[in-house]
N, C-alpha and C positions, 0 to 999 in steps of 0.2 A: 680731176680724176678722183674716184672714190678711194677712201682710205684702205678698204679691204675688198677682195674679190668675193668673199663669202663670210656672212655673219650667221652664227648658229646660236639660237637661244635654247638653253637647256643643258645642264651639266650632268646628265645621267649617262647610261651606257650608250644610248643612241647618239646623243649630242657629241660626246667625246670621241666616239668611234668615227663619226662623220668628220669632225675637226682633224683627227689624225690622218684619215685617208686623204682629205683635201690638202692638208699641209704637205704631206709626202709627195703630192703631185706638183708642188711648187706654187700653190695658190697662197695668196695673202688671206689669212683666216683669223677671225676673232670669235671666241666663244664666251657667251654671257650666261652666268648662273646666279640666281638670286640668293642662294644660300651656299652651303658647302657642296663640293662634288659628291655625287651619289647620296645626297641627303634625303632622298625620298624612296621611290620604288626600287631603284637600283641597288640599295643596300638592304632591302626588305624582301628578298627573294628566297626561294628554297635552296639557293646556292648550288644549283645543278647545271651542268652542261649536258643536255640530254635531248633525245628526239621527241620525248613525250609519248610513252607507250600507250597511254589511254586515248590519245588523239586518233589512233588507228580505229577505235570504235566509232568515231565520227567521220571515218573515211577521208581524213586529211592526210593522204599519203604523200602529197607534194611537200607539205609543211614538215612532216616527219622525216622524209628523205633529205630535205635541205638541211634540217637541224642535225641529223646524224652525220652528214658529210662534214659539218663544221666541227664536230667533237675533236677529231684528231688534228684538224688545222689549228685549233686553239690550244690543244695539248702541246703541240710542238712549239707554238709561239710563246707560251707562258707556262713551262713545266714547273715553275716554282709556285704558281697560284692555282694550277689546275692539276688534278691527279685522277687516275683511273679509280673507279669505285665499283665493286660488285654489289648487286642488289639481289636480295633473297625474296622471292614471291611465293609465300605459302599458298598451297592450293586450298581454296574454300569452296567446295562444290555448291554451297548455298548461294554463292555470289556469282561465280563464273566457273564453268566446267574446266577440268584439266585439259581437255581437248582444245577448248577455245583459247586458253592461255598458251598452250604449246603452239597453236597456229599463229597467234599474234606474235610470239617471240621468234618464230621462224621467219615471219615477214620482217620483223625488226632487224634480225641479223642479216637477212638477204639484201635489204635496201640500205644497210648501214655503212657501206664504204669502209669496213674495218681493215686496217693494216696492223694496228697495234693492239687494240682491245680484244680480249678473248670472247668467244661466243657463248651461247647459252648451254647450260648443262642441267641435268636433273639432280636433285638432292633427296636423300633419305634422311628425314629430320630425326629419326630415331637413332642414327649413328653419327650424323654430321654435327659439328660444333654449333652450327646455325640453329639447330633444333633445341639446344639446351635452355635458352631463356623463354621459349614458347610453350604454350599450353600443350599438354600431351595429346590433345585431340587433333593436332596438326601433324600429319605423318609424312607429307610429301611436299616438295617445293621445286621451283625452278630458280636458277641463278643466272643473271645476265649482266652486261656491262653498260655503264654510262660513266660520267665524270663529275667530280665535285670541284667547285670553284670558290675562291674568295671574291665575291661579287663586287664589293666596294673597292677593293684594291685593283681589280680589273679596270674599273672606271678610272681610277686615279692614274694608273699607268698608261692608259690611252691618252689622258690629258698630258702627262709628262712627255710622252713620245711626240704628241702634237706640238708641244711647246719647243722641244728640241729641234723640231723640223720647221720652226719659225712662227707657229701660231701664237696668238695672244690669248691667254686664258684669264678671264675676269670673274673670279668668284666673289660672292657677296656683293654682286652688282645687279641691280634690277633694271630691266628695260621698262620704262614707264610710258613711252610713246614711240611710235614708228610712223614716219611720214614717207609716203610713196611717191617718187617721181621717176626720173630716169635712173636714179639710184635710191636705195633706202637710207633715210636719215634717222638714226636711232638716238633717242634721248635716254640717257642712263642716269641712274641714281646710285652712286658708289659711296656707301656709308655717309650719305647726306650731301655729297658733292654732285653737282650736275655736270654731266659730260655729254659730248656728242661724237658719234662716229658715223661714217657712211660706208655702204657696201653695195656691190653690184647685184648680189643675190642674197635673199634671206631664207634661212631654214628654221622652221618652227618645230623644234624637237622637245617641247616642254612636257611631254608625257601626259600625266593626268590634268595638267593645266593648259593643254594645247588649245582648247576652244575658248577658255577664259582669256588667254593671250590674244587669240584672234579677235575677240569682241572688244576687250578693254584697251589693248595696246595698239593692235593693228587697225582697230575700228572698222572691221569688215563684217558684213552680214553673210553668213553661210549656213546652209542646212546642217543641223547638228548630226554628227555621226558617232560621237564619242559615247561609249558605254563603259562605266567604271566598275571594276570588279575587285572586291577586297579579299586579300589572302592573309590569314593570321598564322603565326608560328609560335611555338613554345620551346624552351630549352630546359631540360631537367638534368640531374646528375646521371652519369653514364648508366644505361640500362643493361649493358652486356659488355663482355671483355674483348670480343673479336672486332675486326676492322671492317666488317661488311654492313651495308644498310639493308633495311627491310622496306618492302612496298606492300602495304596492307589494304585489302579491299574492304571498304566500308559498306554499311547497309544501304546508303543512299546512292550507291553506284560509283561514288568517287573513290580515290585512293589516297592514302596517307603514308608519308615517308617517315622512317626513323633513321637518322643519319649520325654516325660518329662525328663529334664536333669538339674541336679544341681539346682533344685528348681526354678530358675528364667529364665530358658532357654528351648528351644526345639531343639533336635537333629534331623536332617533330612538326610536320606541316603537310598540307596546308588546307585551310578552308577556302570556300569559293562562293562569295555572296555578292549580289548586286549592291553597289555603294552609291549613296546620294548624299552630298554634303561637301564640306571643305576637306580636300585631300591632306591638308597640313595637320588635321586633327584626327587622324585615324589611329585607333588603338584596338587591340583584341578585346572582345567582350567576354564576360564570364561564361556566357553560353558557348562561345567558340572554344574557349579553353576546356570546358567540360566535354565538348564534342571530340576534340583531339585526344583527351585523356581516355574517353570512352572507347574510341577505336583501338587505341593501344591496349587497353585493358581486356579487350575481347581476344587479343592474340597472345599477350605476354603473361607470364605467371606472376611476376611482381606487379602489383597494382600501383598506379600513380593518380594523384589528384591535384587540384589547384595549389595546395600547400607545397607541392614538390617543384613547382615552376620557379626557376631562378631568374629567368628572363623571358619576356614575351614581346613580340613585335608584330606589326601589321603593315602592309603596303597596299597601294591601289594600282592595279594593272589597268592600262587603257586599252580597250578593245574597239575595233572598228565595227560599227553596226550599220549595214547598208539599208536597214529598214524593211528588208524583204519579208521578215518573219514576224511583223508586228511586235517590235522589240520588247515591249513591256511583258509579253507573254512568253518570251524566250529566256531560258535560264542562262546565266553568264557562262556556265561551263559548256553550253551548247553553241556559243558563238565561236567563230573561227579565230584562231590565234595567229594567223598570218598577218604581217604588217601591210599597210596600204600607204602609198606615197601619192599625194595629191599636188600637182603642179599647176599653179595659177599664173598664166601668162597673159599679159595685156599689151596691146600695141603702145609703144612709147613709155611703158612703165616697167620698173624693175620686177623681176619674177619672185614669186613666193612658193616655196615647197613646204608642205605640211606633212609631218610624219605621224601616222596613227598606228598604235600597237607596237609589236615587236617583242622579242624575247632575248634574254642575255645570250643564249646560245647562238642566235642568228644576227647579232649586232654587226659583226664584220661584213657579212653579206649584205645587210641592210645599207651600210655605208657605201659599199660598192654600187648598189642599185641606185642610191641617191645620186652618186656622181655620174652614173650612166644616164640618168634622167636629165641631168644638167649638162650633158656632154656637148650640146650645141652652143652652150655659153662658154664652155672651157675646153675647146678642141685641143688636140695634141697632148692630152693627159692619158695615162694608162693605169690600170689596176696594178697594185703592188703588194697589198697587205697579206696575201695568201701564204707567202713564203718568208715573211719578215717577223723576227722575234720582237716581243714587247720588251721594254727596259728590264734588264736582269734575267731575261729568258734565253740568253744566248748559250745554252748548253743542251745536251741531248735529253730527250723526253724522259728517259729512265735514269738520269744522272743525279737525282736528288741526294742520294746517300753519299755519293762521291763529293758533292758540294758541301754537305754538312761536315764530312770528315775533314775536308780542306779548311773549312772555317775554324774547326777546333784545333787543327794543327797550327794555323796562323795566329790564333788567339787562344792559347792553351788554358788560360784562366777562365774561359767561358764554360759554363755548365753545358752538359749535353742538350738539355731542354732549351736553354737560351740560344745556343748555336743553331738548333733546328728551327726555332721560331724565326730568327733573323734570316736564315737562308731561305725559309719558306716565304717570307714576306718580300725580300729584296733580291733573291736570286744572286747572280754574280755581282750585283751592286752592293752586296754586303761589304765589299771592299771600300766603297765610297762612304758608307755609313760609319765604318769603324776606322777610317784612314788615319785619324789622329790618336787612336788608342794604342799605346805601347805597353801599358800596365794597368791594373784594375782602377787605380786612382783617376785615370784619364776618362773614365765613363762619366765623371761628374756626379751630380745629384741623382739619387735613386728615389723614385716616386712610389713604387709598389710593384709587386710581381717582379719582372726583370726589366722594367722600363727605366731608362737612364737619360740624363740630359743630352748626351751625344746623339741618341736616336731622335729625341724630341726636336733638337735643333735642326737635324737633317729634314724631318718632316715639315718643319716650318719654312725652311729655306728652299726645299726642292718639291714639296708636295702640297703646298697651300694650306697646311693645317694652321688653325688659328685658336681653337678652343680645345679643352680636354675631351669633349665628345668627339671632335674630329679625329683625335688620336685614338681614343679608347674604343670607339664603336665603328669607325669607318677605315682608318689606316691600320687598325688591328681590332681584335676582340678582347683586349685586356680589361675592358669594362667588367667582364665576368669575374675578374679577380681583384677589383679595386673596391675600396669602401669610400664613403662620402668624404672623409677627411683627406684621403689620398687624392681624390678627384679635385677637391678644392685647392690643394697644394699645387697640383699640376696646372690648374687654371690660372692661379696667381703667377706661377713661373712663366707661363706662356704670355700672359698679359704684360709682363715686365719686359718681354722681348727677348 
């Protein structure tokens, strides 16, 4: 008998979501990730749970509707990681008419399955606070709802939930070869050690590496369908005082977001360019940074430039290209964003399911669809994730302030900012993180910002953190507040175990 029912390769949002769903159905699951969880695309997003307002222009109504339906499902499942966010869309008649924008937002609200999020309203930018940071030439705007998410922590918590339901999570473990018989035999390299596992079904959820894995590890010849699309983001000091985001229409027809980020910063993105090359070596270019600054400067009174950027990152989205449009002539932004699941079944051989595309917003539905596609291999299993909280998310969607207040009452020596950060990262599991803390000395070593040894040990023990970058950029965004000396001190501490 095979060691596992299901093996998943890829520790991004799709892979961990599939592992969680399958483990919750009682299947024996192993997930293999060559680096840290969320170490690539899934930590390099715009960090939005949204329908994709601009996809309406490409008539992708099914994709937008499905994504909008997921917003409140995920908000209820992880209210510590996901929060409602209002977006201000200034009217720029040179780009899109007010009538067209209003029509698009009416459709967005109509198909949005809203129970929690408020609908669209009009703003007078001459009197509303949203107009204060904008150039005086913008007089009118619309405001609508979507959600903001901590993308990397969402990945990690799906892996935590999968593990607690029995899945085996193998980070920093590379699948180097896969042999196909009546079961899959995977040869793994785990930090230099060779291991083997077997599984009845294999899921290739390697994202930007999905076809590389197919060719080099699975040794299968398939028609290429993968189109890589690079998106770059920048972070600058806070551009304005209120808590709303802006969606800005660029001259090339795209949109750029400015989003309140980590209290003191503004996140700006994204670009959209076809990418060719190694996805591990993707960085924002000077041209992309100038582009993002230029769009912001067209709308905001305070000008920004490359010197104002405190952090820049890029990720590679994997898009499915069916070849129907002579792909080299088709812009990445014009390709569909819907995911595609390809099931390879052969008589007498173990099946392979390959995942193309996907968005953070629709990862849970993608995982359900994967299990539905494999239902004839795993009968008597049922969907369950639509009404199940992620770890730490077992409180009401609007209960964040109550949780922060309780955290401060329980540990009165926490600063308000520290209590809020911990509650926002761990939800109700802040109790587990701080269970040994009775007085300030119990926090142990302090590394910088408000990061302490107690939290680092928890991340190492429960969330697979192994390096300073795992903690500072994926389990948190404290890297924005750390210097090189503090980062090296943290690395040494973690290396010592």
